[in-house]
C-alpha positions, -999 to +999 in steps of 0.1 A: -185-779-366-156-796-381-150-826-365-117-828-367-111-805-343-104-810-306-130-799-279-110-773-269-100-758-307-140-761-312-148-739-281-121-713-295-135-714-328-169-713-318-150-677-299-134-662-328-164-667-348-185-648-319-160-622-317-155-616-351-190-616-359-196-593-330-170-563-336-177-560-376-216-559-364-210-537-330-177-522-335-150-528-307-165-509-279-201-518-288-198-557-277-180-567-246-163-600-232-194-610-216-213-603-251-188-627-270-191-653-240-231-655-243-230-656-280-205-683-284-223-703-255-193-703-231-185-686-192-163-653-196-138-671-179-135-696-207-130-662-234-101-653-210-084-688-210-089-690-249-083-657-263-067-636-234-083-601-237-103-588-258-080-569-278-060-598-284-098-614-296-097-584-317-066-593-336-074-625-344-108-615-353-096-585-382-063-611-390-092-641-401-111-617-413-088-604-437-074-641-449-107-645-457-106-616-486-062-631-487-084-666-497-112-650-521-097-629-543-080-655-559-113-670-565-129-644-582-094-642-598-099-674-611-134-684-617-142-642-638-110-638-650-105-604-673-146-600-661-129-606-622-130-573-609-167-565-621-177-597-605-162-588-571-173-553-574-215-565-577-209-591-547-187-562-522-215-536-531-243-562-536-273-557-511-270-590-496-235-583-489-245-542-478-271-560-450-248-589-435-224-568-414-219-599-385-202-619-418-194-592-449-161-584-451-136-573-425-122-549-448-152-527-445-162-535-411-131-536-389-107-507-405-124-478-389-116-498-356-080-501-367-076-472-368-079-462-332-054-492-325-025-496-311+013-498-332+010-534-335-023-540-348-014-510-374+016-534-383-006-560-388-034-545-405-006-533-434+007-561-434-023-579-446-034-549-462-007-542-480-006-586-492-046-584-504-034-552-527-008-579-541-028-601-552-054-573-565-026-558-587-019-596-595-050-597-611-050-564-635-032-562-668-015-535-680+014-513-668+039-514-645+043-528-613+038-500-591+015-491-616-009-519-607-007-518-569-015-480-570-049-492-590-054-520-565-053-495-539-075-467-558-099-501-561-100-510-522-102-479-507-129-468-534-153-503-526-146-500-489-153-463-484-182-470-504-197-497-488-189-477-455-214-449-470-243-475-488-245-489-457-251-460-434-280-449-460-318-456-442-330-457-481-327-484-502-330-463-535-305-442-522-283-470-511-288-488-545-276-459-568-246-453-542-239-488-550-234-483-581-221-453-586-189-473-562-191-504-583-183-477-618-162-455-599-139-487-580-139-510-618-123-474-636-101-474-604-088-506-613-079-492-648-109-516-662-141-501-685-174-516-677 
């Protein structure tokens, strides 16, 4: 834990981490305040004092999770240059990421929960996802800005949906087959070739 944070900030950080991991693994309805508080090593009262409500904790976890994507896609773009889409698809659909629900991508694990949320949650999600699509588009060559953004949305949709389908499979072989197909589709959706 970051020693430069105050004890209060460290406690809030633990609660946000526990909420994020809990919501990603179990869904909004699958974990309660008591479960999040226990995972963070705090009381339910402390949870309410720091985060206000389960809805507020979910909103904070969603924002933080999408901000992780906003921070990490430029790293793939920088580190892999013109091959960044392939590198990102390989990571995104790779077995370690597929199996890591608690720390996996918020786009895949939390989007279904947003669908059931209120208008404010939809607004925040739209704002963050639009930022993500623009970052992806910035890393795609050729075409107009509108065309690159369309390809970015296509790529993101293929990856997010494909990850969830692969995660739903019982058989590792079938999950791998799906992951390979989705990688190819995502790269193609981005307007690139293998």
